[in-house]
C-alpha positions as MATLAB code, in Angstrom:
seq = 'MKKRMTKVLALAMTATMAVSLVLTGCGGKKKDSKEKVLTVWAWDVALMQLQDAAEVYQKDHPDVKFEFEEMGTDQIYKKLSTSLATGNGIGDIIAIEGDVLPGYADKFPEGFLDVADAVNADEFLASKVSEVTYKDKVHAFPWDAGPVGMFYRTDYFEQAGVKAEDIKTWDDLVEAGEKVEAACKTPKGDPVKMIPVDPKKSSLYSLIRNQFGIGVFDESGKPQVDSKESVAAMTMAAKVYDSGIALNYNGWDEYEQTVLNESVACIPEAVWMIGTIKDKGPQTEGKWSVMPLPKVEGGQYECSNGGSNLTINAKTDFPEEAKDFCKFAMTDTKLQAAGFENYGLYPSYIPSYEEEVFKKGDAFFGEGNVYELFIENGQKVAEIPISPNSLEASDSIGSAVSKIFLNGEDVEKTMKDLQAELETKFK';
ca = [
      15.711  -53.537  -15.297;
      13.356  -52.040  -17.785;
      14.332  -50.875  -21.261;
      15.956  -47.475  -21.220;
      13.837  -44.906  -23.025;
      15.101  -42.420  -25.515;
      16.312  -39.237  -23.848;
      14.526  -36.051  -24.798;
      16.270  -32.762  -24.261;
      14.362  -30.635  -26.699;
      11.960  -28.169  -25.170;
       8.434  -29.576  -25.362;
       5.191  -29.542  -23.418;
       3.826  -32.798  -22.102;
       0.339  -33.499  -23.342;
      -0.796  -35.320  -20.186;
      -0.160  -34.928  -16.609;
       0.839  -37.892  -14.481;
      -1.558  -39.054  -11.753;
      -0.479  -37.712   -8.344;
       0.343  -40.413   -5.823;
       0.044  -38.718   -2.455;
       1.207  -40.143    0.839;
      -1.555  -40.511    3.422;
      -2.065  -37.145    5.114;
      -0.541  -35.082    2.383;
      -3.795  -33.913    0.859;
      -2.297  -32.441   -2.318;
      -1.315  -29.109   -0.745;
      -0.806  -26.191   -3.043;
       2.426  -24.317   -3.243;
       0.915  -21.128   -1.699;
       0.069  -23.167    1.434;
       2.078  -22.569    4.482;
       2.650  -26.279    4.776;
       5.953  -27.692    3.712;
       5.051  -29.819    0.672;
       7.718  -31.358   -1.533;
       6.678  -32.553   -4.982;
       8.653  -35.495   -6.283;
       9.004  -36.696   -9.901;
      10.262  -40.213  -10.604;
       9.578  -43.378  -12.571;
       8.174  -46.768  -11.309;
      10.771  -48.380   -9.049;
      12.638  -45.067   -8.309;
       9.352  -43.553   -7.148;
       8.535  -46.526   -5.035;
      11.787  -46.421   -3.200;
      11.357  -42.623   -2.603;
       7.871  -43.272   -1.271;
       9.314  -45.822    1.206;
      11.970  -43.354    2.244;
       9.331  -40.560    2.751;
       7.244  -42.728    4.976;
      10.239  -43.442    7.233;
      11.330  -39.753    7.037;
       8.017  -38.410    8.144;
       8.197  -40.266   11.422;
      10.748  -37.702   12.599;
       9.653  -34.846   10.281;
       5.841  -34.855   10.400;
       5.767  -31.228    9.260;
       7.169  -32.160    5.834;
       4.637  -33.466    3.292;
       5.109  -35.126   -0.004;
       3.324  -35.322   -3.304;
       4.575  -37.984   -5.744;
       4.064  -37.825   -9.483;
       4.860  -41.042  -11.327;
       5.944  -40.626  -14.963;
       8.302  -42.274  -17.377;
      11.715  -40.867  -18.184;
      10.520  -39.329  -21.442;
       7.757  -37.520  -19.554;
      10.076  -36.293  -16.924;
      12.577  -34.981  -19.460;
      10.004  -33.168  -21.593;
       8.430  -31.537  -18.585;
      11.816  -30.728  -17.101;
      13.112  -29.050  -20.230;
       9.989  -26.799  -20.402;
      10.007  -26.100  -16.678;
      13.640  -25.198  -16.431;
      13.278  -22.892  -19.461;
      10.208  -21.118  -18.130;
      10.847  -21.368  -14.377;
       7.226  -22.724  -13.920;
       5.723  -26.066  -13.054;
       8.808  -27.887  -11.911;
       8.904  -30.462   -9.129;
      11.004  -29.931   -6.040;
      12.826  -33.290   -6.267;
      13.449  -34.951   -9.591;
      14.980  -38.329  -10.414;
      17.263  -38.218  -13.525;
      19.471  -40.707  -15.260;
      23.205  -40.236  -15.026;
      23.868  -39.898  -18.715;
      21.132  -37.333  -19.056;
      22.118  -35.073  -16.199;
      25.091  -33.317  -17.966;
      22.831  -31.974  -20.719;
      20.618  -30.228  -18.281;
      23.502  -29.135  -16.053;
      25.125  -27.480  -19.097;
      22.038  -25.917  -20.554;
      20.537  -24.827  -17.254;
      23.606  -24.192  -14.935;
      21.405  -22.640  -12.280;
      18.579  -25.125  -12.644;
      19.541  -27.523   -9.879;
      20.480  -26.832   -6.286;
      24.230  -27.270   -5.597;
      24.269  -30.012   -2.999;
      28.120  -30.257   -2.521;
      27.728  -29.417    1.191;
      25.375  -32.407    1.703;
      27.297  -35.031   -0.364;
      30.259  -36.666    1.382;
      32.237  -37.675   -1.704;
      34.304  -40.230    0.233;
      31.218  -42.223    1.031;
      29.969  -42.651   -2.519;
      31.470  -44.506   -5.426;
      33.986  -42.066   -7.062;
      32.561  -42.688  -10.556;
      29.099  -41.566   -9.345;
      30.433  -38.431   -7.676;
      32.125  -37.632  -10.932;
      28.917  -38.261  -12.809;
      27.010  -35.640  -10.771;
      29.794  -33.002  -10.796;
      29.992  -30.523  -13.566;
      31.880  -27.215  -13.634;
      32.633  -27.286   -9.968;
      29.060  -27.868   -8.909;
      27.459  -31.019   -7.510;
      24.133  -31.002   -9.354;
      22.558  -34.050   -7.727;
      22.767  -36.767   -5.044;
      24.417  -39.911   -6.437;
      21.851  -42.757   -6.334;
      21.992  -46.168   -8.021;
      25.047  -47.408   -9.899;
      25.708  -50.139  -12.453;
      29.071  -51.857  -11.911;
      29.615  -54.507  -14.642;
      30.747  -58.107  -14.378;
      30.520  -61.135  -16.725;
      27.517  -63.306  -16.022;
      28.133  -66.842  -17.253;
      26.328  -70.233  -17.505;
      28.224  -72.736  -15.423;
      26.549  -75.729  -17.136;
      27.516  -74.559  -20.549;
      31.137  -73.959  -19.423;
      31.258  -77.467  -17.959;
      29.934  -79.032  -21.154;
      32.561  -77.264  -23.181;
      35.346  -77.949  -20.792;
      35.829  -74.227  -20.166;
      36.945  -72.815  -16.812;
      35.987  -69.224  -15.829;
      39.357  -68.648  -14.122;
      41.174  -69.256  -17.451;
      39.318  -66.367  -19.166;
      41.574  -63.456  -18.365;
      41.601  -61.563  -21.675;
      39.165  -60.859  -24.480;
      41.298  -63.177  -26.687;
      40.660  -65.959  -24.037;
      36.976  -65.215  -24.296;
      37.039  -65.743  -28.046;
      38.834  -69.016  -27.615;
      36.379  -70.220  -24.966;
      33.481  -69.056  -27.157;
      34.610  -71.301  -29.994;
      34.662  -74.293  -27.555;
      31.134  -73.465  -26.213;
      29.587  -73.224  -29.700;
      31.106  -76.497  -30.721;
      29.895  -78.295  -27.617;
      26.641  -76.739  -26.456;
      23.104  -76.584  -27.772;
      20.171  -74.376  -26.738;
      16.926  -76.098  -25.550;
      15.754  -75.574  -29.238;
      18.932  -77.223  -30.612;
      20.778  -74.271  -31.923;
      24.505  -73.727  -31.127;
      25.094  -71.598  -28.045;
      26.949  -68.282  -28.755;
      29.303  -66.760  -26.238;
      27.930  -63.194  -25.827;
      25.065  -61.052  -27.232;
      26.102  -57.994  -29.267;
      24.041  -55.351  -31.018;
      26.198  -54.537  -34.056;
      24.625  -51.110  -34.492;
      25.339  -49.942  -30.987;
      28.438  -48.911  -29.191;
      27.945  -51.123  -26.135;
      30.953  -53.545  -26.613;
      33.273  -50.835  -27.816;
      32.230  -48.571  -24.918;
      32.762  -51.347  -22.394;
      36.328  -51.951  -23.552;
      37.091  -48.233  -24.012;
      36.028  -47.633  -20.382;
      38.548  -50.254  -19.285;
      41.169  -47.677  -20.424;
      39.467  -45.095  -18.221;
      38.448  -42.773  -20.954;
      35.232  -41.459  -22.362;
      34.224  -40.065  -25.751;
      35.314  -36.632  -24.681;
      38.259  -35.476  -22.685;
      38.249  -33.089  -19.706;
      38.133  -30.058  -21.942;
      35.176  -31.434  -23.837;
      37.120  -32.280  -26.929;
      36.345  -35.655  -28.755;
      39.042  -38.284  -28.375;
      37.645  -41.281  -30.335;
      40.776  -41.393  -32.524;
      43.107  -41.670  -29.482;
      45.343  -44.628  -29.211;
      43.265  -46.140  -26.337;
      39.936  -45.636  -28.228;
      41.240  -47.193  -31.457;
      42.578  -50.124  -29.411;
      39.198  -50.562  -27.846;
      37.396  -50.568  -31.127;
      39.989  -52.896  -32.613;
      39.435  -55.407  -29.817;
      35.660  -55.076  -29.996;
      35.845  -55.769  -33.809;
      38.062  -58.767  -33.178;
      35.592  -60.264  -30.753;
      32.662  -59.642  -33.141;
      34.495  -60.847  -36.188;
      35.451  -64.088  -34.437;
      31.866  -65.256  -34.773;
      31.224  -65.916  -31.068;
      28.578  -63.119  -30.765;
      24.907  -63.547  -31.134;
      23.359  -60.489  -32.912;
      20.446  -58.840  -31.258;
      18.373  -55.696  -31.908;
      16.889  -53.755  -29.054;
      16.068  -54.621  -25.467;
      13.366  -57.192  -26.186;
      15.802  -59.343  -28.158;
      18.419  -58.848  -25.478;
      16.053  -60.363  -22.866;
      15.312  -63.209  -25.300;
      18.951  -64.353  -25.010;
      18.111  -65.160  -21.340;
      14.725  -66.663  -22.109;
      16.050  -68.810  -24.983;
      19.271  -69.771  -23.133;
      21.055  -68.806  -26.369;
      24.263  -67.335  -24.832;
      26.846  -68.557  -22.357;
      27.923  -65.114  -21.128;
      26.453  -61.616  -20.702;
      28.791  -58.770  -19.898;
      26.424  -56.504  -17.998;
      25.737  -54.443  -14.919;
      24.574  -55.756  -11.514;
      20.972  -54.921  -12.406;
      21.015  -57.761  -14.936;
      20.484  -60.101  -12.008;
      16.814  -59.052  -11.935;
      16.410  -59.656  -15.730;
      18.109  -63.077  -15.536;
      15.860  -64.171  -12.682;
      12.741  -62.791  -14.303;
      13.277  -64.056  -17.860;
      15.083  -67.372  -17.086;
      13.595  -68.778  -13.858;
      14.265  -72.296  -15.223;
      18.098  -71.553  -15.180;
      18.327  -71.149  -11.338;
      21.634  -72.492  -10.089;
      23.149  -72.411  -13.584;
      24.547  -68.811  -13.444;
      27.524  -67.322  -11.846;
      29.595  -64.192  -12.325;
      33.263  -63.620  -13.149;
      35.447  -60.530  -13.884;
      35.353  -58.975  -17.258;
      38.108  -60.047  -19.587;
      40.991  -57.576  -19.653;
      42.388  -55.583  -22.523;
      46.092  -54.842  -22.679;
      46.680  -51.440  -21.112;
      43.302  -51.350  -19.476;
      43.263  -51.036  -15.705;
      39.663  -50.094  -14.798;
      36.342  -51.786  -14.331;
      33.117  -50.632  -16.008;
      29.765  -49.283  -15.147;
      26.430  -49.089  -17.117;
      23.357  -47.252  -16.126;
      22.215  -45.590  -12.914;
      20.299  -42.449  -11.795;
      20.592  -39.568   -9.431;
      18.363  -37.250   -7.449;
      18.240  -33.516   -8.197;
      16.620  -30.644   -6.405;
      14.940  -27.696   -8.198;
      17.063  -24.620   -7.368;
      13.912  -22.563   -6.967;
      12.126  -24.817   -4.565;
      10.327  -23.066   -1.740;
      11.903  -25.495    0.741;
      15.580  -25.994   -0.123;
      16.789  -27.162    3.260;
      13.915  -29.652    3.669;
      14.432  -31.039    0.196;
      18.168  -31.349    0.732;
      17.640  -32.985    4.183;
      15.208  -35.514    2.789;
      17.403  -36.347   -0.254;
      20.429  -36.846    1.981;
      18.422  -39.102    4.228;
      16.981  -41.185    1.395;
      20.394  -41.593   -0.335;
      22.393  -42.356    2.846;
      20.116  -44.503    5.072;
      21.791  -47.873    4.604;
      18.710  -49.931    5.412;
      16.582  -47.982    2.872;
      19.381  -48.380    0.257;
      19.607  -52.106    0.924;
      15.818  -52.475    0.756;
      15.767  -50.454   -2.444;
      18.187  -52.955   -3.973;
      16.434  -56.059   -2.646;
      12.938  -54.874   -3.615;
      13.508  -52.730   -6.755;
      16.999  -53.632   -8.059;
      18.467  -50.255   -7.365;
      22.095  -50.927   -6.528;
      23.310  -48.188   -4.101;
      26.386  -46.002   -4.793;
      26.495  -45.165   -1.052;
      29.414  -47.388    0.053;
      28.370  -47.970    3.722;
      25.198  -49.743    2.382;
      27.300  -52.787    1.405;
      27.614  -53.738    5.054;
      23.873  -54.531    5.161;
      22.926  -58.234    5.246;
      21.488  -58.428    1.719;
      24.926  -57.811    0.273;
      26.546  -60.328    2.563;
      24.227  -63.257    1.936;
      24.247  -63.106   -1.878;
      21.588  -64.756   -3.960;
      21.088  -68.533   -4.107;
      19.779  -68.249   -7.707;
      23.436  -67.776   -8.732;
      24.828  -70.867   -6.945;
      27.432  -70.987   -4.275;
      29.396  -67.899   -3.240;
      28.226  -64.337   -3.002;
      27.336  -62.969   -6.403;
      27.451  -59.361   -5.021;
      31.085  -59.468   -3.910;
      32.411  -58.935   -7.491;
      30.130  -55.928   -8.044;
      31.005  -54.366   -4.723;
      34.670  -54.703   -5.600;
      34.267  -53.544   -9.249;
      32.138  -50.570   -8.392;
      35.103  -49.062   -6.549;
      37.469  -49.546   -9.535;
      35.422  -47.590  -12.182;
      37.307  -44.653  -13.664;
      36.246  -41.129  -12.854;
      35.474  -40.339  -16.482;
      34.732  -36.616  -17.125;
      31.041  -36.092  -17.979;
      29.974  -34.235  -21.119;
      26.715  -32.736  -22.116;
      27.281  -33.950  -25.639;
      27.724  -37.662  -24.869;
      24.146  -38.706  -25.625;
      24.046  -36.731  -28.925;
      27.308  -38.351  -29.985;
      26.004  -41.916  -29.459;
      24.239  -42.091  -32.794;
      27.418  -41.220  -34.653;
      29.363  -43.779  -32.646;
      26.749  -46.408  -33.338;
      27.065  -45.686  -37.016;
      30.870  -46.108  -36.849;
      30.407  -49.407  -35.073;
      27.989  -50.623  -37.680;
      30.479  -49.741  -40.469;
      33.244  -51.667  -38.770;
      31.231  -54.662  -37.589;
      28.788  -55.171  -40.493;
      30.716  -53.700  -43.478;
      34.289  -54.547  -42.415;
      35.563  -51.017  -42.759;
      39.009  -50.164  -41.447;
      38.986  -49.326  -37.725;
      41.581  -46.431  -37.791;
      40.099  -44.727  -40.786;
      36.605  -45.042  -39.441;
      37.608  -43.623  -36.060;
      39.501  -40.701  -37.713;
      36.339  -39.934  -39.738;
      34.270  -40.182  -36.566;
      36.715  -37.791  -34.820;
      36.305  -35.231  -37.560;
      32.478  -35.591  -37.468;
      32.278  -35.085  -33.715;
      34.703  -32.182  -33.863;
      32.572  -30.486  -36.478;
      29.302  -31.190  -34.602;
      30.590  -30.011  -31.202;
      32.711  -26.986  -31.991;
];
């Protein structure tokens, strides 16, 4: 999984156009042509999976042509903001990350085609359906999801006399982490820490908060960071960090280094971390497994991190064709399984889990099927209301986390101050 780029919602023109990748026989048809040509915007792996889907789709729909434009997420969002504002130059089908979608859906309520009639909610992960639904409109097809588990090093656990099945709570994780640090060394001779934590970001707090089934905002859009559950989540996150079992990191590159350097025993992360572990730590094959996240008292949900969706321009010249293709691409189980196996895109379409790749597991992670936990956890993620303000609020939350973790400021007071700040900012 590549580093997530900064989301850009400000209106801006893109200085350069992406190179058009056209399927054989498409010929770069213009919009004034009578041919049915669908332009698709997506990034690297997302684009590759959609190209694969288009090749299969065209076997039964030779009259539908495709033009693919590959660009990074920043490029997509800059162009999308301008295009939705002006009504010009927008693709027909656009990939968009789940946490970015609400901002566009709120600012441009008529920008995307309502695909409620094409999305069978019962067949997708409930949390993903919630993610694409805003103000009684389904703005996108759910695509890849990020159910979370706790990856752990079986060799470090064995050296420290720690058993995965004994880690049931976050307090248990702290206790196990102290044993690991006392008993285990990295290949460079440094003590092994239990988990990586960025003390200036909200990741650990958000993970525990989501176990309570709440987001930063409630259903009405009001901030709720000073709620009992939110404060409890931050209190537990601070307890874990203050215990000393965490390894500080700053940014994605340093996050990957924890795998390369074998410097942590556990990584609480989404299923897509499988690809990063295999890529950055090939020498650790057979030394990793996965267990459930530790629980927090009062928490009853699992967590998710990351994922994207597929939107359709509401002004496309070919709405039915675009909708039919997207439905095919998002619900063909063999394509979804291949997308996961080839590109690391974990499907939110539940019938996909019957495909062989999800049944056989991955030998890199030892005996047992590493995917079973993620399949189970994905269906236990809370349907948290989406908010167009979530991304903008993240900097303020990160600042609050930093005050608590690094400066030792009081949790309740900091969260009350954060609540007041967000209420003022999002009146």
